[in-house]
C-alpha positions, 0 to 999 in steps of 0.5 A: 310221567311228565308233560314232555321231555325237557327242552334245551335251556335257552335262557342265555340266548339273546333271541328276542323271542325268549321274552315273548309273553303268553297272551292270557285272554280274560274270558267272560268278564262276568265269570272267574276268568279275570280272577284266575288270570290275575292270580295265575300271573302273580303265582307264576312270579314271571317264570312264565311271562304273561299279558292279559288281553281283556279289560283294565277296568274289569280287572282292577275292579275284580282285583279289589273285590277279590283282595288281589294285591297287584298294580294293573297297567296298560301294556304298551304292546310294542317294544316292551315285554311283561314287567319284571316287577312282580306286583305289576300285571300288564293288560292289553285293553281291548274293551273299556267296559263299565263295571256297572254294566257287568253283573257277575254271574250273568252272560249277556250280549255285551260279555259275549262280544267282549269275550270274542274280541279278546280272542281276536286280539290274542290271535293277532298278537301271535300271528304278528310275533308279539306273543308266543302262545294263547292261554284262554280263560273260560267263555260262555256259549250263551254269551256268544249266542246272545252276541250273534257269534255262531261258534260253539266255543274257543276251538272252532273260533280259533280254527276259523281264525287260523284257517285250520281244517284238521284240529283236535281237542286234547285234555292234558295232565301230568298223568293222562292225556286224552283226545276225542274222536267226537266231542259235543254230540248226543250219545245216541249219535256217536256210532253213526258219526264214527268212520275209519277216516275220522278215527284215523285222523284223530290218531294221526293228529294226536301222534303228530302233536305228541312228537312236535308239541310235547317233544316225545320220541316214539309216542305210544297211543292207546285207542278205546273201543266204543262198546263194553269190552271193546265189542268182545269180538262183535258180541256187543257191537260191530264198531270195533271190527268195522271202524276202529280196528281198521283205523288202528291198522292203517295208523300202524302201517304208517309207522305209528305205535298204536294199540287198540281197540282196547276195553275202555274200562281198563285202558285209563289205568295203564295210561295213567301209569305211563304205558301210553302217552295218550288215549284216543277216545270215541266220545266226550265222557269216555275220555273226560270222566277219567281225565277229570277224576285225575286232573280236576284242578290241574288239567289243561285243554290244548287245541292240536293242529293249529299254527299257533299255540293255544291252551286253556283252563279245564273249567267253565265260567263258574258264574256261581263264584264269580268276583268272590275271590274263591276261584282256583287258578291252578288250571290257568297256571298249568295252561300257561306253563304248558303253552310256553313248553309247547312253544319251546318244543316247536322252536326246538323241532323247527316247526 
């Protein structure tokens, strides 16, 4: 099962939007973000044009430390796309950090503020028509907190910056896509947070994104139950009958191809075989454990519902291997490819 249907090839078009780069935010300067951004752009060999939004000093230092052979130059921003010279990587310098001020593997107020500033600039590029999408390298929640930035992560920052109320996190890979009704909450609170409206909204946003962003006609969605065996008719819990099933029926009455609630211990097998285009999960680990089992290296985090396209790597700052040349860039490669694909699908659908 592929990410989406193949869009029409517009490579011969004279449209100026064809050459717009993906804005790749550098993430936390003290993490693996600089390394994976550099490696991914080099590996893609300009098949997906990218510009790093970050810090030239840090990028050049990390390139030297990690043995990355590339010339890193300032991006002039206006009137020039990414270089066609495959040894040159453009960076839009937002900060001018001293390499002595950054300790690899350590989040600080300085790294937290820089991470946030890169996101602000990337959103500005998309809103001003200078980038087609954003692919984000990982940031540190600790760094954000130290900098006094009151957001738990990328998703909430981007929703606030774009004035988006209805948004959702999807994890996408070649075999499996999952979305989450609840995300970063304690497991003991999940049941009390579930509601028919919330489950329905998750299904609806998932459905709309599969059509618009992934180019799938007639998407099929599976919805997980919360309890073992999807409650077994109320024997193991009532959430399925009182909350999840009514939400599924509401979605079906609106013309969506939705099946559920289904037992969580079997649904992912069938979804990974192509029976469903996405699985709506009730809590974080219900969806992320099977997803990362299949897509630990090539999974992509997609924020659904935003007016701009945003994808991200499916890993954290990996402080233990920062600036060592050991970081795997496959998730960033996948994130950049999918960002461009979603951008093209939205253009094809006129949205």
